[in-house]
C-alpha positions in Angstrom: -14.1 11.6 -6.7 -13.7 8.2 -5.1 -11.9 5.4 -7.0 -12.0 1.7 -6.3 -9.0 0.3 -4.5 -8.1 -3.1 -6.0 -5.2 -5.4 -5.2 -3.6 -4.3 -8.5 -3.9 -0.7 -7.6 -2.4 -1.2 -4.2 0.5 -3.1 -5.7 1.0 -0.5 -8.4 0.9 2.4 -6.0 3.5 0.8 -3.7 5.7 -0.1 -6.7 5.5 3.5 -8.0 6.9 4.9 -4.8 9.6 2.2 -4.6 10.6 2.8 -8.2 10.2 -0.8 -9.3 8.0 -3.1 -11.3 4.9 -4.2 -9.4 5.8 -7.9 -10.1 9.0 -7.5 -8.2 7.3 -7.1 -4.9 6.6 -10.3 -3.0 3.4 -10.3 -1.0 5.1 -11.0 2.4 8.2 -9.0 1.8 8.9 -6.2 4.3 8.3 -2.9 2.4 10.5 -1.0 4.8 13.4 -3.2 3.9 12.7 -2.4 0.2 13.1 1.3 0.9 9.5 2.5 1.7 10.0 5.1 4.4 7.5 6.9 6.6 7.2 9.8 4.2 6.3 7.6 1.3 3.9 5.6 3.5 2.1 8.8 4.4 1.9 9.6 0.7 0.1 6.2 0.2 -2.2 6.9 3.2 -3.3 10.2 1.7 -3.7 8.7 -1.8 -5.7 5.8 -0.5 -7.9 8.0 1.7 -8.7 10.1 -1.4 -9.6 6.8 -3.2 -12.1 5.8 -0.5 -10.2 4.4 2.5 -11.3 7.3 4.6 -10.5 5.7 8.0 -7.0 4.6 7.0 -4.3 5.8 9.4 -0.5 5.6 9.2 -0.2 3.0 12.1 -2.5 0.7 10.1 0.2 0.3 7.5 3.3 0.8 9.7 2.6 -2.0 12.1 2.8 -4.6 9.4 4.5 -3.2 6.3 3.8 -6.1 3.9 1.9 -5.9 0.6 -0.4 -8.8 1.5 -1.4 -7.2 4.8 -2.0 -3.8 3.2 -4.0 -5.4 0.3 -6.2 -7.3 2.8 -6.7 -4.2 4.9 -7.7 -2.0 1.9 -9.5 -4.4 -0.4 -10.3 -7.5 1.6 -8.4 -9.5 -1.1 -5.1 -11.1 -1.6 -2.0 -9.3 -2.9 
């Protein structure tokens, strides 16, 4: 079952794995600096693939670990 990826969903998924409130994440903040490691990033890759981002790969996220970039990549919208 495919679910729609929205900017809110992307933010909420990241916040869940960081253990924080979604509003606490600044769009241009480095998510690695906030504690998002490679294992958690792979969890997001798999989650978002299941939700419809079938071509998403780990390097797509790792090269620029910022919420705004990820949101643009996954939804075409702003964080």
